[in-house]
Backbone and ligand atoms as CSV (ligand in chain L), in Angstrom:
chain,resi,resn,atom,element,x,y,z
A,1,UNK,N,N,-55.506,128.844,257.352
A,1,UNK,CA,C,-54.206,128.769,258.026
A,1,UNK,C,C,-53.796,127.324,258.283
A,2,UNK,N,N,-54.781,126.464,258.577
A,2,UNK,CA,C,-54.455,125.071,258.898
A,2,UNK,C,C,-53.691,124.408,257.749
A,3,UNK,N,N,-53.990,124.817,256.508
A,3,UNK,CA,C,-53.315,124.224,255.344
A,3,UNK,C,C,-51.824,124.523,255.306
A,4,UNK,N,N,-51.419,125.556,256.008
A,4,UNK,CA,C,-49.989,125.925,256.020
A,4,UNK,C,C,-49.216,125.195,257.123
A,5,UNK,N,N,-49.911,124.395,257.883
A,5,UNK,CA,C,-49.276,123.710,259.019
A,5,UNK,C,C,-48.965,122.255,258.669
A,6,UNK,N,N,-47.690,121.887,258.813
A,6,UNK,CA,C,-47.263,120.520,258.491
A,6,UNK,C,C,-47.712,119.531,259.548
A,7,UNK,N,N,-47.578,119.963,260.821
A,7,UNK,CA,C,-47.866,119.034,261.917
A,7,UNK,C,C,-48.228,119.847,263.166
A,8,UNK,N,N,-49.277,119.401,263.844
A,8,UNK,CA,C,-49.605,120.061,265.112
A,8,UNK,C,C,-48.774,119.434,266.216
A,9,UNK,N,N,-48.007,120.256,266.919
A,9,UNK,CA,C,-47.147,119.719,267.994
A,9,UNK,C,C,-47.900,119.643,269.317
A,10,UNK,N,N,-48.657,120.705,269.616
A,10,UNK,CA,C,-49.391,120.737,270.892
A,10,UNK,C,C,-50.783,121.301,270.633
A,11,UNK,N,N,-51.773,120.578,271.108
A,11,UNK,CA,C,-53.155,121.025,270.919
A,11,UNK,C,C,-53.508,122.127,271.917
A,12,UNK,N,N,-54.630,122.762,271.657
A,12,UNK,CA,C,-55.122,123.800,272.573
A,12,UNK,C,C,-55.249,123.251,273.995
A,13,UNK,N,N,-55.808,122.065,274.096
A,13,UNK,CA,C,-56.012,121.480,275.429
A,13,UNK,C,C,-54.682,121.216,276.150
A,14,UNK,N,N,-53.730,120.668,275.423
A,14,UNK,CA,C,-52.413,120.395,276.031
A,14,UNK,C,C,-51.771,121.699,276.508
A,15,UNK,N,N,-51.891,122.736,275.695
A,15,UNK,CA,C,-51.275,124.022,276.037
A,15,UNK,C,C,-51.967,124.645,277.256
A,16,UNK,N,N,-53.266,124.604,277.251
A,16,UNK,CA,C,-54.002,125.220,278.357
A,16,UNK,C,C,-53.737,124.466,279.676
A,17,UNK,N,N,-53.671,123.144,279.585
A,17,UNK,CA,C,-53.353,122.349,280.793
A,17,UNK,C,C,-51.968,122.709,281.322
A,18,UNK,N,N,-51.029,122.833,280.381
A,18,UNK,CA,C,-49.652,123.147,280.791
A,18,UNK,C,C,-49.576,124.538,281.407
A,19,UNK,N,N,-50.281,125.496,280.819
A,19,UNK,CA,C,-50.271,126.868,281.360
A,19,UNK,C,C,-50.825,126.860,282.788
A,20,UNK,N,N,-51.889,126.093,283.008
A,20,UNK,CA,C,-52.509,126.035,284.338
A,20,UNK,C,C,-51.545,125.401,285.346
A,21,UNK,N,N,-50.846,124.346,284.912
A,21,UNK,CA,C,-49.844,123.686,285.808
A,21,UNK,C,C,-48.727,124.651,286.175
A,22,UNK,N,N,-48.210,125.354,285.175
A,22,UNK,CA,C,-47.110,126.313,285.431
A,22,UNK,C,C,-47.596,127.420,286.357
A,23,UNK,N,N,-48.821,127.877,286.160
A,23,UNK,CA,C,-49.381,128.936,287.002
A,23,UNK,C,C,-49.460,128.476,288.453
A,24,UNK,N,N,-49.844,127.234,288.662
A,24,UNK,CA,C,-49.967,126.722,290.039
A,24,UNK,C,C,-48.590,126.624,290.695
A,25,UNK,N,N,-47.601,126.239,289.902
A,25,UNK,CA,C,-46.225,126.170,290.423
A,25,UNK,C,C,-45.734,127.585,290.796
A,26,UNK,N,N,-46.004,128.555,289.947
A,26,UNK,CA,C,-45.609,129.946,290.221
A,26,UNK,C,C,-46.337,130.470,291.445
A,27,UNK,N,N,-47.607,130.075,291.576
A,27,UNK,CA,C,-48.399,130.512,292.730
A,27,UNK,C,C,-47.723,130.088,294.033
A,28,UNK,N,N,-47.238,128.878,294.072
A,28,UNK,CA,C,-46.562,128.368,295.270
A,28,UNK,C,C,-45.246,129.104,295.490
A,29,UNK,N,N,-44.456,129.214,294.413
A,29,UNK,CA,C,-43.107,129.786,294.543
A,29,UNK,C,C,-43.128,131.298,294.844
A,30,UNK,N,N,-44.210,131.986,294.461
A,30,UNK,CA,C,-44.253,133.446,294.620
A,30,UNK,C,C,-45.350,133.896,295.572
A,31,UNK,N,N,-45.743,132.987,296.477
A,31,UNK,CA,C,-46.876,133.223,297.372
A,31,UNK,C,C,-46.909,134.617,298.015
A,32,UNK,N,N,-45.796,135.025,298.637
A,32,UNK,CA,C,-45.807,136.314,299.352
A,32,UNK,C,C,-44.905,137.351,298.676
A,33,UNK,N,N,-44.642,137.173,297.399
A,33,UNK,CA,C,-43.632,138.016,296.750
A,33,UNK,C,C,-44.193,139.111,295.854
A,34,UNK,N,N,-45.485,139.133,295.667
A,34,UNK,CA,C,-46.099,140.139,294.784
A,34,UNK,C,C,-45.294,140.348,293.498
A,35,UNK,N,N,-45.124,139.288,292.707
A,35,UNK,CA,C,-44.266,139.395,291.543
A,35,UNK,C,C,-44.873,140.225,290.416
A,36,UNK,N,N,-44.004,140.649,289.514
A,36,UNK,CA,C,-44.435,141.266,288.264
A,36,UNK,C,C,-44.312,140.212,287.172
A,37,UNK,N,N,-45.427,139.916,286.497
A,37,UNK,CA,C,-45.359,139.076,285.305
A,37,UNK,C,C,-45.016,140.010,284.156
A,38,UNK,N,N,-43.866,139.788,283.553
A,38,UNK,CA,C,-43.403,140.691,282.492
A,38,UNK,C,C,-43.465,139.977,281.149
A,39,UNK,N,N,-44.474,140.324,280.380
A,39,UNK,CA,C,-44.631,139.696,279.065
A,39,UNK,C,C,-43.796,140.412,278.041
A,40,UNK,N,N,-43.096,139.615,277.227
A,40,UNK,CA,C,-42.361,140.206,276.104
A,40,UNK,C,C,-43.257,140.147,274.869
A,41,UNK,N,N,-43.594,141.320,274.383
A,41,UNK,CA,C,-44.505,141.418,273.221
A,41,UNK,C,C,-43.796,140.981,271.941
A,42,UNK,N,N,-44.516,140.447,270.959
A,42,UNK,CA,C,-45.940,140.218,271.068
A,42,UNK,C,C,-46.249,138.764,271.378
A,43,UNK,N,N,-45.242,137.909,271.229
A,43,UNK,CA,C,-45.472,136.466,271.319
A,43,UNK,C,C,-46.060,135.964,272.613
A,44,UNK,N,N,-45.836,136.683,273.712
A,44,UNK,CA,C,-46.260,136.178,275.017
A,44,UNK,C,C,-47.739,136.431,275.318
A,45,UNK,N,N,-48.445,137.112,274.435
A,45,UNK,CA,C,-49.805,137.550,274.762
A,45,UNK,C,C,-50.748,136.402,275.178
A,46,UNK,N,N,-50.889,135.357,274.365
A,46,UNK,CA,C,-51.811,134.281,274.820
A,46,UNK,C,C,-51.356,133.606,276.101
A,47,UNK,N,N,-50.052,133.397,276.240
A,47,UNK,CA,C,-49.524,132.689,277.409
A,47,UNK,C,C,-49.717,133.487,278.676
A,48,UNK,N,N,-49.423,134.773,278.628
A,48,UNK,CA,C,-49.563,135.570,279.861
A,48,UNK,C,C,-51.053,135.629,280.254
A,49,UNK,N,N,-51.936,135.641,279.251
A,49,UNK,CA,C,-53.371,135.619,279.536
A,49,UNK,C,C,-53.771,134.336,280.234
A,50,UNK,N,N,-53.286,133.207,279.731
A,50,UNK,CA,C,-53.620,131.913,280.335
A,50,UNK,C,C,-52.996,131.787,281.738
A,51,UNK,N,N,-51.745,132.252,281.870
A,51,UNK,CA,C,-51.075,132.129,283.184
A,51,UNK,C,C,-51.798,132.936,284.254
A,52,UNK,N,N,-52.104,134.191,283.927
A,52,UNK,CA,C,-52.636,135.087,284.969
A,52,UNK,C,C,-53.981,134.632,285.490
A,53,UNK,N,N,-54.775,134.011,284.629
A,53,UNK,CA,C,-56.102,133.628,285.134
A,53,UNK,C,C,-56.043,132.441,286.095
A,54,UNK,N,N,-54.914,131.741,286.115
A,54,UNK,CA,C,-54.781,130.608,287.032
A,54,UNK,C,C,-53.909,130.937,288.239
A,55,UNK,N,N,-53.435,132.171,288.349
A,55,UNK,CA,C,-52.583,132.541,289.503
A,55,UNK,C,C,-53.419,133.331,290.496
A,56,UNK,N,N,-53.741,132.667,291.573
A,56,UNK,CA,C,-54.606,133.296,292.568
A,56,UNK,C,C,-53.788,133.902,293.724
A,57,UNK,N,N,-52.829,134.759,293.347
A,57,UNK,CA,C,-52.023,135.509,294.321
A,57,UNK,C,C,-51.883,136.933,293.751
A,58,UNK,N,N,-51.462,137.906,294.593
A,58,UNK,CA,C,-51.303,139.260,294.043
A,58,UNK,C,C,-50.152,139.326,293.033
A,59,UNK,N,N,-50.483,139.748,291.820
A,59,UNK,CA,C,-49.440,139.930,290.794
A,59,UNK,C,C,-49.714,141.230,290.051
A,60,UNK,N,N,-48.661,141.750,289.420
A,60,UNK,CA,C,-48.855,142.867,288.499
A,60,UNK,C,C,-48.434,142.399,287.106
A,61,UNK,N,N,-48.999,143.020,286.098
A,61,UNK,CA,C,-48.695,142.655,284.706
A,61,UNK,C,C,-48.021,143.834,284.035
A,62,UNK,N,N,-46.899,143.599,283.401
A,62,UNK,CA,C,-46.228,144.649,282.634
A,62,UNK,C,C,-45.743,144.044,281.321
A,63,UNK,N,N,-45.400,144.914,280.378
A,63,UNK,CA,C,-44.925,144.439,279.073
A,63,UNK,C,C,-43.693,145.204,278.615
A,64,UNK,N,N,-42.839,144.501,277.899
A,64,UNK,CA,C,-41.768,145.149,277.136
A,64,UNK,C,C,-41.872,144.600,275.715
A,65,UNK,N,N,-41.437,145.395,274.754
A,65,UNK,CA,C,-41.381,144.882,273.396
A,65,UNK,C,C,-39.920,144.833,272.986
A,66,UNK,N,N,-39.457,143.652,272.795
A,66,UNK,CA,C,-38.055,143.424,272.461
A,66,UNK,C,C,-38.039,142.584,271.194
A,67,UNK,N,N,-37.307,143.030,270.209
A,67,UNK,CA,C,-37.390,142.365,268.913
A,67,UNK,C,C,-36.061,141.725,268.530
A,68,UNK,N,N,-36.138,140.481,268.034
A,68,UNK,CA,C,-34.901,139.854,267.584
A,68,UNK,C,C,-35.021,139.218,266.193
A,69,UNK,N,N,-36.228,139.005,265.717
A,69,UNK,CA,C,-36.351,138.198,264.493
A,69,UNK,C,C,-36.476,138.994,263.183
A,70,UNK,N,N,-37.048,140.146,263.252
A,70,UNK,CA,C,-37.193,141.011,262.076
A,70,UNK,C,C,-37.846,140.359,260.887
A,71,UNK,N,N,-38.846,139.493,261.108
A,71,UNK,CA,C,-39.673,138.989,260.014
A,71,UNK,C,C,-39.176,137.727,259.341
A,72,UNK,N,N,-37.988,137.278,259.599
A,72,UNK,CA,C,-37.496,136.056,258.965
A,72,UNK,C,C,-37.732,134.841,259.839
A,73,UNK,N,N,-37.013,133.755,259.578
A,73,UNK,CA,C,-37.175,132.550,260.381
A,73,UNK,C,C,-35.973,132.301,261.271
A,74,UNK,N,N,-34.954,133.115,261.148
A,74,UNK,CA,C,-33.781,132.934,262.009
A,74,UNK,C,C,-33.474,134.227,262.748
A,75,UNK,N,N,-32.868,134.087,263.913
A,75,UNK,CA,C,-32.569,135.265,264.716
A,75,UNK,C,C,-31.351,135.992,264.156
A,76,UNK,N,N,-31.408,137.299,264.199
A,76,UNK,CA,C,-30.296,138.110,263.712
A,76,UNK,C,C,-29.221,138.269,264.770
A,77,UNK,N,N,-29.579,138.004,266.031
A,77,UNK,CA,C,-28.634,138.237,267.113
A,77,UNK,C,C,-28.679,139.664,267.624
A,78,UNK,N,N,-29.334,140.527,266.879
A,78,UNK,CA,C,-29.491,141.933,267.300
A,78,UNK,C,C,-30.767,142.023,268.113
A,79,UNK,N,N,-30.650,142.472,269.362
A,79,UNK,CA,C,-31.853,142.596,270.197
A,79,UNK,C,C,-32.122,144.073,270.427
A,80,UNK,N,N,-33.307,144.498,270.002
A,80,UNK,CA,C,-33.644,145.923,270.136
A,80,UNK,C,C,-34.791,146.083,271.119
A,81,UNK,N,N,-34.687,147.062,272.011
A,81,UNK,CA,C,-35.815,147.354,272.907
A,81,UNK,C,C,-36.711,148.381,272.209
A,82,UNK,N,N,-37.904,147.912,271.819
A,82,UNK,CA,C,-38.828,148.776,271.085
A,82,UNK,C,C,-39.765,149.507,272.037
A,83,UNK,N,N,-40.099,148.827,273.172
A,83,UNK,CA,C,-40.917,149.476,274.197
A,83,UNK,C,C,-40.363,149.064,275.537
A,84,UNK,N,N,-39.957,150.044,276.310
A,84,UNK,CA,C,-39.357,149.738,277.622
A,84,UNK,C,C,-40.439,149.774,278.706
A,85,UNK,N,N,-40.064,149.313,279.878
A,85,UNK,CA,C,-40.952,149.417,281.034
A,85,UNK,C,C,-41.083,150.867,281.451
A,86,UNK,N,N,-42.244,151.232,281.986
A,86,UNK,CA,C,-42.342,152.600,282.542
A,86,UNK,C,C,-42.532,152.570,284.058
A,87,UNK,N,N,-42.178,151.443,284.691
A,87,UNK,CA,C,-42.201,151.376,286.141
A,87,UNK,C,C,-40.820,150.928,286.632
A,88,UNK,N,N,-40.564,151.157,287.929
A,88,UNK,CA,C,-39.287,150.712,288.484
A,88,UNK,C,C,-39.377,149.226,288.848
A,89,UNK,N,N,-38.281,148.497,288.622
A,89,UNK,CA,C,-38.256,147.084,289.010
A,89,UNK,C,C,-37.402,146.888,290.261
A,90,UNK,N,N,-36.937,147.972,290.842
A,90,UNK,CA,C,-36.039,147.876,291.997
A,90,UNK,C,C,-36.707,147.090,293.123
A,91,UNK,N,N,-35.972,146.095,293.620
A,91,UNK,CA,C,-36.429,145.206,294.714
A,91,UNK,C,C,-37.697,144.406,294.379
A,92,UNK,N,N,-38.043,144.302,293.106
A,92,UNK,CA,C,-39.221,143.543,292.713
A,92,UNK,C,C,-38.819,142.167,292.159
A,93,UNK,N,N,-39.704,141.219,292.368
A,93,UNK,CA,C,-39.502,139.868,291.822
A,93,UNK,C,C,-40.155,139.806,290.444
A,94,UNK,N,N,-39.341,139.508,289.450
A,94,UNK,CA,C,-39.808,139.563,288.068
A,94,UNK,C,C,-39.887,138.143,287.486
A,95,UNK,N,N,-41.027,137.854,286.893
A,95,UNK,CA,C,-41.181,136.596,286.129
A,95,UNK,C,C,-41.357,136.995,284.673
A,96,UNK,N,N,-40.328,136.754,283.883
A,96,UNK,CA,C,-40.440,137.067,282.448
A,96,UNK,C,C,-41.250,135.963,281.774
A,97,UNK,N,N,-42.249,136.371,280.998
A,97,UNK,CA,C,-43.118,135.396,280.329
A,97,UNK,C,C,-42.780,135.398,278.834
A,98,UNK,N,N,-42.418,134.234,278.350
A,98,UNK,CA,C,-42.012,134.080,276.940
A,98,UNK,C,C,-42.826,132.999,276.257
A,99,UNK,N,N,-43.023,133.163,274.964
A,99,UNK,CA,C,-43.622,132.090,274.188
A,99,UNK,C,C,-42.576,131.023,273.839
A,100,UNK,N,N,-41.362,131.485,273.507
A,100,UNK,CA,C,-40.308,130.538,273.119
A,100,UNK,C,C,-38.930,131.085,273.463
A,101,UNK,N,N,-38.038,130.201,273.860
A,101,UNK,CA,C,-36.623,130.555,273.991
A,101,UNK,C,C,-35.880,129.771,272.916
A,102,UNK,N,N,-35.151,130.498,272.062
A,102,UNK,CA,C,-34.464,129.880,270.937
A,102,UNK,C,C,-32.949,130.085,271.114
A,103,UNK,N,N,-32.403,131.146,270.520
A,103,UNK,CA,C,-30.960,131.377,270.670
A,103,UNK,C,C,-30.593,131.775,272.106
A,104,UNK,N,N,-31.531,132.410,272.797
A,104,UNK,CA,C,-31.268,132.918,274.154
A,104,UNK,C,C,-30.855,134.384,274.151
A,105,UNK,N,N,-30.690,134.988,272.968
A,105,UNK,CA,C,-30.238,136.386,272.910
A,105,UNK,C,C,-31.208,137.329,273.612
A,106,UNK,N,N,-32.501,137.170,273.339
A,106,UNK,CA,C,-33.500,138.101,273.877
A,106,UNK,C,C,-33.463,138.110,275.401
A,107,UNK,N,N,-33.523,136.911,275.985
A,107,UNK,CA,C,-33.587,136.847,277.459
A,107,UNK,C,C,-32.292,137.302,278.099
A,108,UNK,N,N,-31.169,136.966,277.488
A,108,UNK,CA,C,-29.883,137.390,278.057
A,108,UNK,C,C,-29.863,138.898,278.201
A,109,UNK,N,N,-30.336,139.561,277.165
A,109,UNK,CA,C,-30.329,141.019,277.188
A,109,UNK,C,C,-31.325,141.569,278.250
A,110,UNK,N,N,-32.529,141.020,278.260
A,110,UNK,CA,C,-33.555,141.538,279.164
A,110,UNK,C,C,-33.202,141.252,280.620
A,111,UNK,N,N,-32.709,140.051,280.894
A,111,UNK,CA,C,-32.348,139.699,282.269
A,111,UNK,C,C,-31.248,140.622,282.785
A,112,UNK,N,N,-30.236,140.852,281.966
A,112,UNK,CA,C,-29.134,141.728,282.374
A,112,UNK,C,C,-29.650,143.120,282.690
A,113,UNK,N,N,-30.564,143.597,281.854
A,113,UNK,CA,C,-31.117,144.932,282.054
A,113,UNK,C,C,-31.894,145.036,283.366
A,114,UNK,N,N,-32.719,144.025,283.644
A,114,UNK,CA,C,-33.549,144.042,284.863
A,114,UNK,C,C,-32.679,143.943,286.110
A,115,UNK,N,N,-31.642,143.130,286.033
A,115,UNK,CA,C,-30.737,143.007,287.194
A,115,UNK,C,C,-29.988,144.313,287.413
A,116,UNK,N,N,-29.555,144.905,286.323
A,116,UNK,CA,C,-28.859,146.182,286.397
A,116,UNK,C,C,-29.759,147.255,287.054
A,117,UNK,N,N,-31.052,147.122,286.821
A,117,UNK,CA,C,-32.000,148.088,287.400
A,117,UNK,C,C,-32.437,147.737,288.824
A,118,UNK,N,N,-31.841,146.691,289.378
A,118,UNK,CA,C,-32.050,146.395,290.800
A,118,UNK,C,C,-33.187,145.452,291.136
A,119,UNK,N,N,-33.624,144.625,290.157
A,119,UNK,CA,C,-34.679,143.639,290.465
A,119,UNK,C,C,-34.187,142.695,291.565
A,120,UNK,N,N,-35.107,142.299,292.463
A,120,UNK,CA,C,-34.741,141.393,293.558
A,120,UNK,C,C,-34.469,139.987,293.016
A,121,UNK,N,N,-35.239,139.580,292.019
A,121,UNK,CA,C,-35.001,138.285,291.380
A,121,UNK,C,C,-35.604,138.323,289.976
A,122,UNK,N,N,-35.014,137.559,289.091
A,122,UNK,CA,C,-35.524,137.469,287.722
A,122,UNK,C,C,-35.529,136.005,287.307
A,123,UNK,N,N,-36.714,135.481,286.989
A,123,UNK,CA,C,-36.813,134.116,286.478
A,123,UNK,C,C,-37.619,134.161,285.182
A,124,UNK,N,N,-37.583,133.055,284.463
A,124,UNK,CA,C,-38.255,132.989,283.166
A,124,UNK,C,C,-39.241,131.834,283.142
A,125,UNK,N,N,-40.446,132.097,282.661
A,125,UNK,CA,C,-41.386,131.023,282.356
A,125,UNK,C,C,-41.650,131.084,280.855
A,126,UNK,N,N,-41.368,129.981,280.172
A,126,UNK,CA,C,-41.597,129.927,278.734
A,126,UNK,C,C,-42.479,128.750,278.374
A,127,UNK,N,N,-43.401,128.942,277.471
A,127,UNK,CA,C,-44.242,127.790,277.055
A,127,UNK,C,C,-43.400,126.790,276.262
A,128,UNK,N,N,-42.518,127.324,275.388
A,128,UNK,CA,C,-41.708,126.435,274.553
A,128,UNK,C,C,-40.226,126.716,274.743
A,129,UNK,N,N,-39.465,125.651,274.749
A,129,UNK,CA,C,-38.003,125.804,274.807
A,129,UNK,C,C,-37.419,124.987,273.641
A,130,UNK,N,N,-36.534,125.662,272.895
A,130,UNK,CA,C,-35.879,125.005,271.753
A,130,UNK,C,C,-34.379,124.964,272.051
A,131,UNK,N,N,-33.930,124.019,272.919
A,131,UNK,CA,C,-32.534,124.056,273.366
A,131,UNK,C,C,-31.514,123.893,272.240
A,132,UNK,N,N,-31.897,123.194,271.159
A,132,UNK,CA,C,-30.944,123.026,270.043
A,132,UNK,C,C,-30.654,124.342,269.311
A,133,UNK,N,N,-31.488,125.342,269.550
A,133,UNK,CA,C,-31.264,126.637,268.905
A,133,UNK,C,C,-30.335,127.542,269.678
A,134,UNK,N,N,-29.970,127.114,270.870
A,134,UNK,CA,C,-29.257,128.005,271.786
A,134,UNK,C,C,-27.873,128.418,271.258
A,135,UNK,N,N,-27.594,129.716,271.300
A,135,UNK,CA,C,-26.260,130.236,270.961
A,135,UNK,C,C,-25.603,130.791,272.226
A,136,UNK,N,N,-26.390,131.418,273.092
A,136,UNK,CA,C,-25.861,131.846,274.387
A,136,UNK,C,C,-26.534,131.014,275.483
A,137,UNK,N,N,-25.779,130.759,276.547
A,137,UNK,CA,C,-26.300,129.902,277.616
A,137,UNK,C,C,-27.503,130.547,278.299
A,138,UNK,N,N,-28.570,129.799,278.425
A,138,UNK,CA,C,-29.790,130.339,279.023
A,138,UNK,C,C,-30.686,129.174,279.414
A,139,UNK,N,N,-30.979,129.059,280.723
A,139,UNK,CA,C,-31.848,127.964,281.150
A,139,UNK,C,C,-33.067,128.518,281.865
A,140,UNK,N,N,-34.195,128.573,281.177
A,140,UNK,CA,C,-35.402,129.060,281.838
A,140,UNK,C,C,-35.770,128.124,282.999
A,141,UNK,N,N,-36.228,128.715,284.104
A,141,UNK,CA,C,-36.559,127.886,285.273
A,141,UNK,C,C,-37.847,127.110,285.048
A,142,UNK,N,N,-38.822,127.737,284.397
A,142,UNK,CA,C,-40.131,127.109,284.201
A,142,UNK,C,C,-40.362,126.915,282.691
A,143,UNK,N,N,-40.513,125.659,282.296
A,143,UNK,CA,C,-40.656,125.353,280.861
A,143,UNK,C,C,-41.911,124.507,280.652
A,144,UNK,N,N,-42.696,124.916,279.631
A,144,UNK,CA,C,-43.882,124.123,279.291
A,144,UNK,C,C,-43.493,122.872,278.513
A,145,UNK,N,N,-43.015,123.056,277.290
A,145,UNK,CA,C,-42.630,121.935,276.427
A,145,UNK,C,C,-41.283,122.214,275.788
A,146,UNK,N,N,-40.506,121.156,275.620
A,146,UNK,CA,C,-39.257,121.258,274.866
A,146,UNK,C,C,-39.540,120.808,273.433
A,147,UNK,N,N,-39.084,121.585,272.466
A,147,UNK,CA,C,-39.402,121.260,271.071
A,147,UNK,C,C,-38.120,121.092,270.238
A,148,UNK,N,N,-38.249,120.376,269.109
A,148,UNK,CA,C,-37.098,120.201,268.209
A,148,UNK,C,C,-36.829,121.471,267.425
A,149,UNK,N,N,-35.750,121.431,266.654
A,149,UNK,CA,C,-35.355,122.635,265.895
A,149,UNK,C,C,-36.184,122.753,264.612
A,150,UNK,N,N,-37.422,123.143,264.771
A,150,UNK,CA,C,-38.294,123.339,263.608
A,150,UNK,C,C,-38.900,124.729,263.739
A,151,UNK,N,N,-39.433,125.244,262.634
A,151,UNK,CA,C,-40.039,126.573,262.708
A,151,UNK,C,C,-41.493,126.437,263.093
A,152,UNK,N,N,-41.809,126.870,264.318
A,152,UNK,CA,C,-43.169,126.689,264.826
A,152,UNK,C,C,-43.922,128.012,264.903
A,153,UNK,N,N,-45.230,127.889,264.745
A,153,UNK,CA,C,-46.101,129.067,264.822
A,153,UNK,C,C,-47.325,128.729,265.662
A,154,UNK,N,N,-48.053,129.758,266.027
A,154,UNK,CA,C,-49.280,129.599,266.810
A,154,UNK,C,C,-49.063,129.911,268.262
A,155,UNK,N,N,-50.160,130.091,268.998
A,155,UNK,CA,C,-50.120,130.454,270.415
A,155,UNK,C,C,-49.139,131.614,270.646
A,156,UNK,N,N,-49.269,132.627,269.816
A,156,UNK,CA,C,-48.418,133.822,269.960
A,156,UNK,C,C,-47.261,133.888,268.993
A,157,UNK,N,N,-46.817,132.726,268.523
A,157,UNK,CA,C,-45.643,132.697,267.654
A,157,UNK,C,C,-46.034,132.979,266.201
A,158,UNK,N,N,-45.233,133.814,265.554
A,158,UNK,CA,C,-45.601,134.255,264.213
A,158,UNK,C,C,-44.634,133.791,263.147
A,159,UNK,N,N,-45.099,133.868,261.900
A,159,UNK,CA,C,-44.206,133.977,260.741
A,159,UNK,C,C,-44.663,135.223,260.005
A,160,UNK,N,N,-43.767,136.196,259.896
A,160,UNK,CA,C,-44.086,137.446,259.212
A,160,UNK,C,C,-45.335,138.084,259.823
A,161,UNK,N,N,-45.457,137.993,261.132
A,161,UNK,CA,C,-46.546,138.591,261.941
A,161,UNK,C,C,-47.874,137.841,261.827
A,162,UNK,N,N,-47.973,136.790,261.008
A,162,UNK,CA,C,-49.202,136.019,260.929
A,162,UNK,C,C,-49.110,134.741,261.765
A,163,UNK,N,N,-50.206,134.084,261.945
A,163,UNK,CA,C,-50.356,132.795,262.619
A,163,UNK,C,C,-50.340,132.897,264.155
A,164,UNK,N,N,-50.137,134.106,264.718
A,164,UNK,CA,C,-50.098,134.213,266.184
A,164,UNK,C,C,-51.399,133.758,266.821
A,165,UNK,N,N,-52.496,133.904,266.057
A,165,UNK,CA,C,-53.832,133.613,266.607
A,165,UNK,C,C,-54.220,132.139,266.483
A,166,UNK,N,N,-53.360,131.285,265.945
A,166,UNK,CA,C,-53.678,129.860,265.962
A,166,UNK,C,C,-53.746,129.416,267.425
A,167,UNK,N,N,-54.782,128.661,267.811
A,167,UNK,CA,C,-54.885,128.277,269.233
A,167,UNK,C,C,-54.067,127.043,269.589
A,168,UNK,N,N,-53.238,126.572,268.650
A,168,UNK,CA,C,-52.358,125.441,268.898
A,168,UNK,C,C,-50.954,125.791,268.391
A,169,UNK,N,N,-49.978,124.944,268.679
A,169,UNK,CA,C,-48.619,125.156,268.179
A,169,UNK,C,C,-48.348,124.130,267.093
A,170,UNK,N,N,-47.916,124.606,265.932
A,170,UNK,CA,C,-47.659,123.689,264.830
A,170,UNK,C,C,-46.382,124.054,264.091
A,171,UNK,N,N,-45.903,123.068,263.316
A,171,UNK,CA,C,-44.729,123.309,262.476
A,171,UNK,C,C,-45.218,123.862,261.132
A,172,UNK,N,N,-44.643,124.980,260.733
A,172,UNK,CA,C,-45.032,125.611,259.470
A,172,UNK,C,C,-44.438,124.834,258.291
A,173,UNK,N,N,-45.257,124.635,257.239
A,173,UNK,CA,C,-44.729,123.961,256.038
A,173,UNK,C,C,-43.604,124.796,255.447
A,174,UNK,N,N,-42.543,124.105,255.018
A,174,UNK,CA,C,-41.390,124.832,254.493
A,174,UNK,C,C,-41.749,125.712,253.291
A,175,UNK,N,N,-42.672,125.197,252.448
A,175,UNK,CA,C,-42.978,125.967,251.241
A,175,UNK,C,C,-43.588,127.342,251.562
A,176,UNK,N,N,-44.108,127.503,252.779
A,176,UNK,CA,C,-44.710,128.787,253.134
A,176,UNK,C,C,-43.622,129.852,253.288
A,177,UNK,N,N,-42.493,129.485,253.883
A,177,UNK,CA,C,-41.458,130.517,254.050
A,177,UNK,C,C,-40.339,130.418,253.022
A,178,UNK,N,N,-40.383,129.437,252.145
A,178,UNK,CA,C,-39.409,129.347,251.060
A,178,UNK,C,C,-39.849,130.159,249.836
A,179,UNK,N,N,-41.156,130.579,249.863
A,179,UNK,CA,C,-41.713,131.282,248.704
A,179,UNK,C,C,-40.932,132.529,248.366
L,1,PRP,C1,C,-39.343,135.873,269.587
L,1,PRP,C2,C,-39.914,135.188,270.838
L,1,PRP,C3,C,-38.872,135.463,271.863
L,1,PRP,C4,C,-37.591,135.483,271.055
L,1,PRP,C5,C,-36.884,134.183,271.243
L,1,PRP,O1,O,-39.664,137.214,269.661
L,1,PRP,O2,O,-41.147,135.748,271.202
L,1,PRP,O3,O,-39.049,136.701,272.488
L,1,PRP,O4,O,-37.959,135.654,269.686
L,1,PRP,O5,O,-35.756,134.134,270.436
L,1,PRP,P1,P,-34.249,134.124,270.951
L,1,PRP,O6,O,-34.148,133.173,272.104
L,1,PRP,O7,O,-33.532,133.607,269.720
L,1,PRP,O8,O,-33.849,135.527,271.285
L,1,PRP,P2,P,-39.576,138.237,268.445
L,1,PRP,O9,O,-38.369,139.097,268.614
L,1,PRP,O10,O,-39.712,137.500,267.137
L,1,PRP,O11,O,-40.827,139.160,268.698
L,1,PRP,P3,P,-42.379,138.766,268.790
L,1,PRP,O12,O,-42.599,138.188,270.193
L,1,PRP,O13,O,-43.082,140.063,268.576
L,1,PRP,O14,O,-42.674,137.746,267.723
């Protein structure tokens, strides 16, 4: 897999340090709020794992599967809920956990849905933010790293469902997805 990576943007150590820092910040901000960490499958899996082990306050973990990419490298703008929550979010504080925010379509849809269902608050923690990709306005409150407009994989992020298990974040060589 390493041969398919043009450049490593963030090493495992940098990512793990950042996840621990963000977790400590969330710990302070959500001290008495018993928040729900809501991971959006599948990209958020490594990040939610790293976050939760550094948050020493009562939290619950839930998942939704929301799809926007459909296997390519660009967003279609169509956001589909593939797996919904099976618990109520009414009066609950929700922290949505994302691997990356790109166009903003996914979060716009999920945040609106959670608010409509009566969540007390909804914030976003994302490991990566790609502001140049934004099509709809969306500012995550907690951001690990801001990245340029390149196609990145690893730490949960895929190309055609592969590379999610890379323990670092890297830019995929163009020839891999131009094939
Ligand atoms: C990716 C990523 C975010 C979303 C960001 O998910 O995990 O959820 O796209 O893109 P946006 O800001 O342009 O909406 P994807 O739908 O590819 O599913 P995955 O997590 O299973 O890879």
